[in-house]
N, C-alpha and C positions, 0 to 999 in steps of 0.2 A: 180292247187294245192291244197292239201288236208290233212285230219289232224286234230286234235283235239288241238294242241300245237300251239301258235305263238312261230314264230322265226324267226330271223334276216334272209336275202337274201342277201346282199349284204350291202356293205360301200365303198364310196369312198377312203378310204384311209385305216390306221393299225385299223384295229379290233383285239385288244391285247386279248379279254377273254368275254364269254358271258356267262351267265346261261338262258336258256329256260324253263318254266313253264307253266301250268296252267292259273295259275293266277298272276303271274308275269314275265315278262323279265327283265334281268340286260346286260348289258353291257359297255366297255371299249374302246375308239378309243384314236387315238392319229391322229395329220397331223400337215402341218405347217399352222404357225401364219400368220394370215391376210390372209386364204382363207374360201369359206367356204364347209364346208362338207354336203353329203347328206348319209343317211341309209335307206333303204326300207325295212320294215318286214312284213310279213305274218300274217293276223289277227288271220285269223281259225275263222273267223264269228262272232268274240269277240266285244263286244266294248272297247275303251280305254278309263279307271278309269280316269287315272293320268298320268301324264308324270312328272321327276324330271331328272332335269341337272346340274352336277355341276362340278367344275372341280377339280382336285386334293388339290387344296387348298380351297375346301370349298366352292367356289363362284359359284352363281347363273350363270346358261348360257342362252341366250336366244335362242329361237327354233320358226320353225315352222311347222308345221303342215298339210298333206294333207292326207286325207282318201279318196284313189279311190275305184270305182264302181269293180277291181277286186278284192277286198277283202286285200289291202295293204294297207299301213301305210306310208310314205313319208317324214322322219324330215330330215329339215336343220338347221343346227347352226355354227356359228364361230369355224372354228379347233382349239385346243392348243395344241402346241408342247409336253406340258408334261401331257396332256390326259386329256378325259372329262369322265365322270361314269354319263350314264343315268340310270335310272329305270321306265319302266311304268306298271300297272296294268291294269288288264283286267275282265270284266267281261262277 
């Protein structure tokens, strides 16, 4: 993998939209209730500064993060059928 911009590589369910920039990555994803979702991002050699995850109704969503040696970040979270929005900032 190469490039200067972090980007979404894959998700385990429906990625409804995304915006990828050098300092911020946002995306919106839906999935079946009662299941765990996963999204893998390429970090482009940048450090993750913040992550926010919220339902469409504005409730905070619990996330787990794993930064791998290959320059990717794996995010785990509970799916919400109405969708969850994510915002990550990078340095």
